[in-house]
C-alpha positions as CSV (number, residue, x, y, z in Angstrom):
1,M,0.0,32.0,26.3
2,Q,4.2,30.6,26.5
3,A,4.9,28.1,24.0
4,S,6.1,26.0,26.8
5,D,2.9,25.5,28.9
6,Y,0.6,25.2,25.8
7,I,0.6,21.4,25.9
8,N,0.0,21.3,29.5
9,W,-2.7,23.6,28.9
10,W,-4.3,22.0,26.5
11,E,-4.5,18.6,27.9
12,A,-6.2,19.7,31.2
13,N,-8.8,21.7,29.6
14,K,-9.6,19.9,25.6
15,E,-8.7,16.4,26.5
16,T,-9.7,13.9,28.8
17,G,-7.6,11.6,31.0
18,L,-4.9,13.4,32.2
19,E,-6.1,13.2,35.8
20,D,-6.6,9.3,35.6
21,V,-3.0,9.1,34.1
22,K,-1.5,10.9,37.0
23,K,-3.3,9.4,39.5
24,T,-2.5,5.3,38.1
25,F,1.3,6.2,37.7
26,I,2.2,8.3,40.6
27,A,1.2,5.5,42.8
28,L,3.1,2.8,40.7
29,F,6.1,4.8,40.1
30,S,6.8,4.7,44.1
31,R,9.4,6.9,44.0
32,A,7.7,9.9,41.9
33,E,6.6,12.8,43.7
34,F,5.4,14.3,40.4
35,L,5.4,13.1,36.4
36,P,7.7,15.1,33.8
37,S,4.9,16.3,31.5
38,I,6.8,15.0,28.6
39,Y,5.4,11.1,29.2
40,H,2.2,12.1,29.5
41,P,1.4,10.7,26.3
42,I,3.7,7.9,26.5
43,L,1.6,7.2,29.8
44,Y,-1.6,7.5,28.6
45,K,-1.0,4.8,26.3
46,Y,-0.4,2.4,28.8
47,L,-3.4,3.2,30.2
48,K,-5.9,3.2,27.4
49,N,-4.4,1.6,24.4
50,P,-6.3,-1.4,23.6
51,Q,-3.0,-3.9,23.8
52,M,-0.5,-2.2,25.5
53,K,-2.9,-1.5,28.4
54,H,-2.4,-5.1,29.2
55,W,1.6,-5.2,30.2
56,D,2.4,-7.7,32.7
57,E,2.5,-7.0,36.5
58,E,5.1,-9.3,37.1
59,I,7.5,-8.4,34.3
60,F,7.2,-5.1,35.2
61,S,7.8,-5.3,39.0
62,F,11.1,-7.7,38.1
63,S,12.4,-4.8,35.5
64,K,11.9,-2.4,37.9
65,D,14.0,-4.0,41.1
66,K,16.4,-5.3,38.0
67,I,16.9,-1.8,37.1
68,R,17.5,-0.4,40.6
69,E,19.9,-2.9,41.3
70,I,21.8,-2.0,38.4
71,E,21.9,1.3,39.4
72,D,23.2,0.1,42.9
73,K,26.5,-1.0,41.3
74,V,27.1,1.7,39.0
75,G,26.0,4.7,40.6
76,N,23.2,7.0,39.9
77,E,25.8,9.3,37.4
78,V,26.8,6.4,35.5
79,M,23.7,5.0,35.2
80,S,22.1,8.6,33.9
81,S,24.9,8.7,31.7
82,T,24.8,5.0,30.0
83,L,20.9,5.7,29.7
84,L,20.8,8.8,27.9
85,S,23.9,7.4,25.1
86,N,21.4,4.3,24.9
87,F,18.1,5.6,25.0
88,H,17.9,5.0,21.4
89,L,17.5,1.5,21.9
90,L,14.3,2.3,24.0
91,V,13.0,4.2,21.6
92,Y,13.3,2.0,19.0
93,A,11.7,-1.1,21.3
94,Y,8.3,1.7,22.4
95,Q,7.6,2.5,18.4
96,S,8.1,-1.6,17.8
97,I,5.2,-2.3,20.4
98,L,3.0,0.8,18.8
99,D,3.3,-0.4,15.3
100,L,2.9,-4.3,16.7
101,E,-0.1,-3.0,18.5
102,E,-2.1,-1.9,15.2
103,R,-0.9,-5.3,13.4
104,I,-2.6,-7.2,16.4
105,M,-5.7,-5.1,16.5
106,M,-6.1,-6.0,12.9
107,M,-5.5,-9.8,13.6
108,N,-8.6,-9.3,15.9
109,R,-10.6,-8.0,13.3
110,F,-9.6,-10.5,10.8
111,K,-12.6,-12.9,10.4
112,G,-10.6,-15.7,8.2
113,N,-10.1,-19.4,10.0
114,E,-7.9,-19.6,12.3
115,E,-4.9,-21.4,10.1
116,L,-5.5,-18.2,7.7
117,K,-5.1,-16.0,11.0
118,A,-1.7,-17.7,11.5
119,K,-0.2,-17.8,8.7
120,I,-1.3,-13.9,7.6
121,F,-0.6,-12.3,11.0
122,S,0.5,-14.2,14.4
123,I,3.6,-16.1,13.0
124,N,4.9,-12.6,11.6
125,I,4.2,-10.7,14.7
126,Y,5.6,-13.0,17.0
127,N,9.2,-13.0,15.0
128,D,8.8,-9.0,14.2
129,L,8.5,-9.0,18.2
130,L,11.0,-11.0,19.1
131,N,13.6,-9.3,16.6
132,T,13.0,-5.6,16.9
133,A,10.9,-4.7,20.4
134,F,12.3,-7.7,22.5
135,S,15.6,-7.5,21.1
136,N,16.2,-3.9,21.8
137,T,15.3,-4.3,25.0
138,L,17.7,-7.5,25.6
139,K,20.6,-4.9,24.2
140,L,19.7,-2.2,26.7
141,F,20.0,-4.7,29.8
142,I,23.5,-5.9,27.7
143,E,25.1,-2.2,28.0
144,F,24.5,-2.0,31.4
145,Q,25.6,-5.0,31.7
146,S,28.9,-4.4,30.1
147,V,29.1,-1.1,32.6
148,T,28.6,-3.4,35.7
149,E,31.7,-6.0,34.5
150,G,34.0,-4.1,33.0
151,S,33.9,-5.7,29.7
152,N,32.2,-5.5,26.3
153,L,29.4,-8.0,26.0
154,F,27.6,-6.6,23.0
155,Q,25.6,-9.3,21.0
156,K,24.5,-8.6,17.5
157,N,21.9,-11.3,17.3
158,L,18.9,-12.3,19.2
159,T,20.0,-15.9,20.4
160,P,23.4,-14.7,21.7
161,Q,21.8,-11.7,23.5
162,I,19.3,-14.0,25.0
163,E,22.0,-16.1,25.9
164,C,24.2,-13.8,27.5
165,L,21.8,-12.8,29.8
166,A,20.1,-16.2,30.7
167,S,22.9,-17.2,32.7
168,S,22.4,-18.0,36.7
169,K,24.7,-15.1,37.6
170,R,23.4,-12.1,35.5
171,G,19.6,-13.6,36.8
172,Y,17.5,-12.1,33.7
173,Q,16.0,-15.7,33.4
174,K,12.4,-14.3,33.9
175,I,13.0,-12.0,30.9
176,T,14.5,-13.8,28.7
177,D,12.1,-17.2,29.3
178,L,9.6,-14.9,27.5
179,A,10.7,-16.2,24.1
180,D,10.5,-19.6,24.0
181,S,13.7,-21.2,22.7
182,N,12.2,-23.7,20.4
183,I,9.6,-21.5,18.9
184,R,12.2,-18.9,18.0
185,N,14.3,-21.3,16.2
186,A,11.8,-22.4,14.1
187,I,10.4,-18.9,13.0
188,S,14.2,-18.2,12.5
189,H,14.9,-21.1,10.1
190,G,11.5,-20.8,8.0
191,G,10.0,-24.1,10.3
192,V,6.9,-23.3,10.7
193,K,3.7,-24.8,9.7
194,A,0.1,-24.4,10.1
195,N,-2.5,-27.1,9.3
196,G,-5.9,-26.3,11.1
197,T,-5.6,-25.5,14.0
198,K,-2.5,-27.1,14.5
199,M,0.8,-25.8,14.5
200,V,3.9,-27.7,14.0
201,F,7.5,-26.0,15.4
202,S,10.5,-27.8,12.9
203,Y,14.1,-26.9,14.4
204,R,17.4,-28.0,15.0
205,K,19.7,-28.8,18.5
206,G,22.9,-29.6,17.4
207,A,22.7,-32.8,15.1
208,Q,19.4,-33.2,15.9
209,H,16.0,-32.2,13.9
210,L,13.5,-31.9,16.3
211,Q,9.8,-30.8,16.7
212,Q,7.4,-29.3,18.6
213,E,3.5,-29.7,18.5
214,S,1.1,-26.5,19.7
215,T,-2.1,-24.9,18.6
216,V,-3.2,-22.0,17.0
217,Y,-4.8,-21.0,20.3
218,D,-1.7,-21.7,22.5
219,F,0.7,-19.9,20.5
220,K,-1.4,-16.8,19.9
221,D,-0.9,-16.8,23.9
222,S,2.4,-16.7,23.7
223,M,2.9,-14.2,21.1
224,L,1.0,-12.0,23.3
225,Q,2.3,-13.1,26.5
226,L,5.4,-11.6,24.7
227,Y,4.0,-8.5,24.0
228,D,2.9,-7.8,27.5
229,G,6.3,-8.6,28.9
230,V,7.7,-6.2,26.6
231,T,5.6,-3.1,27.1
232,A,6.3,-4.0,30.6
233,I,10.0,-3.8,30.7
234,I,9.4,-0.4,28.3
235,L,7.1,1.4,31.5
236,A,10.0,-0.1,33.8
237,W,12.1,2.1,31.8
238,F,9.9,4.8,32.0
239,S,9.3,4.6,35.5
240,Y,12.6,4.8,36.0
241,L,12.7,8.3,34.0
242,C,9.8,9.8,35.9
243,E,11.2,8.7,39.4
244,E,14.8,10.1,38.7
245,D,13.1,13.3,36.9
246,I,15.2,12.8,33.5
247,S,13.0,14.4,30.8
248,Y,13.8,16.6,27.6
249,N,16.2,18.8,29.8
250,E,18.9,16.3,29.9
251,V,18.6,15.3,26.1
252,Y,18.2,18.3,24.3
253,G,21.7,19.7,23.0
254,N,23.4,16.7,24.7
255,D,26.2,16.0,22.2
256,S,26.0,12.1,24.2
257,V,22.8,11.0,22.7
258,H,21.7,9.2,19.9
259,E,19.9,11.5,16.7
260,D,16.9,9.1,17.0
261,T,17.0,9.8,20.8
262,S,17.0,13.7,20.4
263,L,14.2,13.2,17.5
264,F,12.1,11.1,20.3
265,F,11.8,13.8,22.6
266,E,11.6,16.6,19.9
267,R,8.3,15.2,18.5
268,L,7.2,14.1,22.4
269,S,7.3,17.9,23.5
270,I,5.1,18.8,20.9
271,S,2.6,15.5,21.3
272,T,-0.6,15.7,23.6
273,L,-2.6,12.7,25.1
274,L,-4.6,12.2,22.1
275,T,-2.7,13.9,19.3
276,T,0.8,12.4,18.4
277,C,3.7,14.2,16.7
278,D,4.4,11.0,14.4
279,K,7.2,12.5,12.0
280,I,9.7,15.8,11.9
281,F,12.1,16.0,9.1
282,Q,14.2,19.0,7.5
283,L,14.9,19.7,4.0
284,E,17.5,21.9,2.5
285,V,16.1,23.8,-0.7
286,N,18.5,25.1,-2.5
287,N,17.7,26.5,-6.1
288,Q,18.5,29.6,-7.9
289,E,15.4,31.4,-6.5
290,E,15.9,30.6,-2.9
291,K,18.2,28.7,-0.2
292,R,16.4,28.0,3.1
293,E,15.5,25.3,5.4
294,H,12.2,23.8,5.1
295,V,10.5,21.6,8.5
296,N,7.9,18.8,7.6
297,V,5.6,18.0,11.2
298,E,3.3,15.5,10.8
299,F,0.5,14.5,13.5
300,T,-1.9,11.5,14.3
301,G,-4.4,11.0,16.3
302,I,-7.9,11.9,17.2
303,D,-10.3,14.0,14.6
304,L,-9.6,17.6,15.5
305,D,-11.8,20.2,14.6
306,I,-10.5,23.3,12.4
307,D,-9.8,25.5,15.0
308,S,-7.9,23.1,17.5
309,R,-5.6,22.0,14.5
310,V,-4.9,25.7,14.3
311,F,-4.1,26.2,17.9
312,L,-1.8,23.2,17.9
313,G,-0.1,23.7,14.7
314,L,0.7,27.1,15.3
315,Y,2.0,26.3,18.2
316,A,3.7,23.4,17.6
317,A,5.2,25.7,14.4
318,E,6.7,27.9,17.1
319,R,8.3,25.2,19.3
320,I,10.1,24.2,16.1
321,F,11.4,27.2,15.0
322,H,12.9,27.6,18.7
323,L,14.2,24.0,19.1
324,R,15.7,24.0,15.7
325,K,17.2,27.5,15.5
326,L,15.7,28.3,12.2
327,S,15.9,31.6,10.5
328,T,13.1,33.8,9.1
329,K,13.5,33.2,5.7
330,D,13.1,29.1,6.4
331,T,9.1,27.9,6.5
332,I,7.7,25.0,8.3
333,M,4.8,22.8,7.3
334,I,2.3,21.4,9.6
335,S,-0.2,18.3,8.7
336,F,-3.0,16.3,10.5
337,H,-3.6,12.7,9.5
338,S,-7.2,11.0,11.2
339,S,-9.2,8.4,10.5
340,K,-12.5,11.0,9.8
341,V,-10.2,14.1,8.2
342,A,-8.9,14.3,5.0
343,K,-5.2,15.0,5.0
344,S,-4.8,18.7,5.7
345,F,-2.3,20.8,6.3
346,F,-0.5,24.6,6.1
347,S,2.7,25.7,5.6
348,I,3.9,29.0,7.4
349,D,6.9,31.5,7.1
350,C,9.3,31.7,9.8
351,S,9.0,35.2,9.7
352,A,5.5,35.1,10.8
353,V,6.3,32.0,13.8
354,S,9.4,35.3,14.4
355,D,6.7,37.9,14.9
356,L,4.0,35.6,16.8
357,T,6.6,34.5,19.0
358,N,7.7,38.3,19.9
359,G,4.3,39.5,20.4
360,I,4.5,41.6,17.1
361,I,1.0,39.4,16.0
362,D,-1.4,37.6,18.1
363,M,-2.5,34.0,16.7
364,G,-5.8,35.1,14.5
365,K,-2.5,37.3,12.8
366,A,-0.5,34.7,12.3
367,W,-3.3,32.5,10.4
368,Q,-4.5,35.1,8.4
369,H,-0.8,35.3,7.4
370,V,-1.1,31.2,6.8
371,V,-4.7,32.1,4.9
372,D,-3.4,34.8,2.6
373,S,-0.3,32.6,1.3
374,K,-2.4,29.9,0.1
375,N,-0.6,27.6,1.5
376,V,-3.6,25.5,3.2
377,L,-5.6,22.9,3.1
378,M,-8.0,22.0,6.1
379,F,-10.9,19.8,5.8
380,P,-13.8,19.5,8.4
381,I,-14.7,16.2,10.1
382,N,-16.7,14.1,8.7
383,D,-19.6,13.7,10.8
384,E,-20.9,10.2,8.7
385,D,-21.9,7.2,10.7
386,R,-18.8,5.3,9.5
387,N,-16.9,2.1,10.2
388,E,-13.1,2.5,9.6
389,F,-12.1,-0.8,9.2
390,E,-15.1,-1.6,6.6
391,D,-13.5,1.5,4.7
392,S,-10.3,0.6,5.1
393,F,-10.9,-3.1,3.2
394,R,-13.6,-2.6,1.3
395,Y,-12.7,-3.4,-2.3
396,Y,-14.3,-4.0,-6.1
397,P,-14.0,-7.6,-7.0
398,D,-12.7,-7.7,-10.6
399,I,-15.0,-8.5,-13.5
400,E,-13.7,-11.0,-16.6
401,T,-15.6,-12.2,-19.5
402,D,-14.1,-13.4,-22.8
403,D,-13.4,-10.5,-24.3
404,Y,-11.9,-8.1,-21.4
405,R,-10.6,-8.4,-17.4
406,L,-11.8,-5.5,-15.5
407,T,-9.4,-5.0,-12.3
408,E,-7.8,-2.2,-10.0
409,I,-11.2,-0.5,-9.9
410,E,-11.6,2.1,-7.2
411,D,-13.4,4.6,-6.2
412,I,-12.5,8.2,-6.7
413,S,-15.5,10.1,-5.9
414,L,-16.3,13.6,-5.2
415,E,-18.5,15.3,-2.7
416,D,-20.5,16.3,-5.7
417,K,-19.7,13.8,-8.4
418,K,-19.6,9.4,-7.8
419,R,-16.4,8.7,-9.7
420,F,-14.6,5.1,-10.5
421,K,-11.6,4.8,-12.1
422,A,-10.7,0.9,-13.0
423,V,-7.7,-0.6,-15.8
424,A,-8.8,-3.2,-18.2
425,Y,-6.9,-5.8,-20.3
426,L,-8.7,-6.4,-23.6
427,K,-8.0,-10.0,-24.5
428,R,-9.4,-10.1,-28.6
429,A,-9.4,-5.8,-29.5
430,T,-7.6,-5.5,-32.5
431,R,-9.1,-2.6,-34.3
432,P,-10.7,0.6,-32.5
433,R,-14.3,-0.9,-33.3
434,H,-13.5,-3.9,-30.8
435,V,-12.2,-1.5,-28.6
436,R,-15.3,0.8,-28.7
437,E,-17.9,-2.5,-28.3
438,A,-15.8,-3.4,-24.9
439,V,-15.6,0.1,-23.9
440,E,-19.2,0.6,-23.7
441,E,-20.2,-2.3,-22.3
442,I,-17.2,-2.5,-19.3
443,I,-18.5,1.5,-18.8
444,S,-22.4,0.2,-18.0
445,R,-20.9,-2.8,-15.6
446,I,-18.9,-0.1,-13.6
447,K,-21.8,2.5,-13.9
448,A,-24.3,0.0,-11.9
449,L,-21.4,-0.1,-9.2
450,E,-23.1,0.8,-5.7
451,N,-20.2,2.8,-3.5
452,H,-20.2,3.2,0.1
453,G,-18.3,6.4,0.3
454,F,-15.1,7.3,2.9
455,S,-14.3,7.5,6.8
456,S,-12.3,10.8,5.8
457,N,-14.9,12.9,3.8
458,K,-17.7,13.5,2.5
459,V,-18.7,11.8,-1.4
460,K,-21.5,11.5,-3.3
461,S,-22.4,7.6,-2.7
462,G,-24.9,4.7,-3.2
463,K,-26.5,3.4,-5.7
464,M,-27.0,6.1,-8.2
465,E,-25.2,5.6,-11.4
466,A,-21.7,7.0,-11.9
467,D,-21.2,10.6,-13.3
468,I,-17.6,9.7,-14.3
469,I,-15.6,7.1,-15.2
470,Y,-11.6,7.1,-15.7
471,L,-10.3,3.8,-17.5
472,V,-6.8,2.8,-18.6
473,L,-7.0,-0.2,-21.7
474,Y,-3.6,-2.6,-22.3
475,K,-3.7,-5.4,-24.7
476,K,-2.3,-8.1,-22.0
477,E,-2.3,-8.1,-18.3
478,V,1.2,-6.5,-16.6
479,R,1.2,-4.9,-12.9
480,R,4.2,-3.2,-13.7
481,G,7.4,-2.0,-16.1
482,K,7.6,-0.4,-18.9
483,D,4.3,-2.4,-20.1
484,R,1.8,-0.3,-17.9
485,T,3.5,3.0,-19.1
486,L,0.6,5.8,-21.2
487,F,2.9,6.3,-24.3
488,P,2.8,5.8,-27.8
489,N,6.1,3.4,-27.5
490,N,4.1,1.3,-24.9
491,N,3.0,-1.4,-27.8
492,N,0.7,-2.7,-25.1
493,F,-1.0,0.6,-24.4
494,I,-4.3,1.1,-26.3
495,A,-5.9,3.6,-24.5
496,Q,-6.9,6.5,-21.9
497,I,-10.8,6.5,-21.8
498,Q,-13.0,8.9,-19.9
499,Y,-17.0,8.7,-19.7
500,D,-19.1,12.0,-18.6
501,I,-22.4,12.1,-18.1
502,D,-21.9,16.0,-18.5
503,M,-19.2,15.8,-20.9
504,K,-17.0,18.3,-19.4
505,F,-14.5,15.7,-19.3
506,P,-12.6,16.8,-16.3
507,I,-9.5,14.2,-15.5
508,R,-6.2,15.1,-17.3
509,N,-3.2,13.8,-17.8
510,R,-0.4,16.8,-18.5
511,F,1.9,14.4,-18.9
512,V,0.8,11.9,-21.6
513,D,-2.2,13.9,-22.8
514,S,-0.5,15.9,-25.6
515,H,1.1,12.6,-27.5
516,L,-2.2,10.5,-27.7
517,K,-4.9,11.3,-30.0
518,R,-8.2,12.4,-28.4
519,K,-11.5,11.7,-29.7
520,R,-14.9,12.6,-28.1
521,E,-18.0,10.5,-29.2
522,E,-21.0,11.9,-26.7
523,T,-20.5,11.4,-23.4
524,I,-17.2,9.0,-24.0
525,E,-13.7,10.8,-24.5
526,Y,-11.0,8.5,-26.1
527,N,-7.5,9.4,-26.0
528,W,-5.7,6.7,-28.2
529,N,-2.3,5.6,-28.7
530,P,-1.5,6.6,-31.7
531,N,0.2,3.6,-33.0
532,F,-2.7,1.1,-32.3
């Protein structure tokens, strides 16, 4: 299989949804005879993502007509070159709506009252939506207006951007009206208050101080209306790209495009419908032993079995090797992130990638090269029935008594060991005997805690007692700075403690252990600050 077609094969044979994407968007993009495959992952999100799929049809049609109106004025060649040179604005807008979608979903899952939901989520989402995705779509239209009018209309900030396009002669009111000017002004100047279900927006208009009232429900509706409008504008631009067959061929090696545009298309070229290349970054390794380039490629998406990660990872490495014109002494690391698989990765020498490309070795031997190099960590899918949202937000409440405050309690269990770590502030301990008494009580409290496991990997969990507990003890409560260090010159640091039912004490800190005074008392190991 050639590197150029493995994505198409994967989407057609290993994923579902491609035919729905083609059917939906070829019908929607009236001038498109086919969809350039590089846009399949984006269009799939418009079809399936819980927020993006609600894009505003009226705004889409208006934006699509506006784009063609601009093309009629400037011509196809100028239209394409201007779009490509400013495409990074569309990239920023698209990436913003993806990020904001996650925050909207988190807001919808939040079970607090509506006032708290507005304060934590909707106000900030609306503000960021205005100043990232919405602002960048306006900037893109302003660039084209500058071309059509023969003058530089660039505006840095949102308000003048809206004012620039809102004039009747330019005709963008349907887009600029998506943002309520009074609410926008109030948010920009910190003039928003939520009390119960009521919201008050305070703003200035000239010398006047004015207020506008709303409800948290109406405000959320305004925020979603803006989101749906912005996603529709972005979709209209992708419609134009598909209809004009503008894809990676026009971007790769094009010195007129922004670096972020090139990186965006590079990531798209190794993304599938359900597995997205999230990051690619290149580092120079230059030391006495070696000098080479190292490229990191990160994927996010659905839970893939190990064979699937190997397949996509090796072909992605091959594509990156060619796109970046790497040498055989360079290296590539591929990593995968998903909800029910612990972070997995492998590194491969470009000499092996070159042999794979040239047919000297096949996929099996290429993977054996990776395994032999031992630069690989691949975990299986966790097949437990999990709630990812609950797992992400589960926490252990602080425990406080007259003698100590126990905080930062965290489950660090392994498959065969139930483990916790925590930080304790001892309020009245001035001697080792006081510390031991407090430690024994703290360990008994932590041992009894129930843990619930993780979405990403199986661990020992349940109501059984903990096998291992790791504690750091301080005198006074601090959360950062030199008073949190674990070295003897920190007078606030008392000791590191490890409880281990098997008395093997596996948790070690090689940076500080040698500076501390170790003493074991049956199942508890004390690493004392020698100055305590």
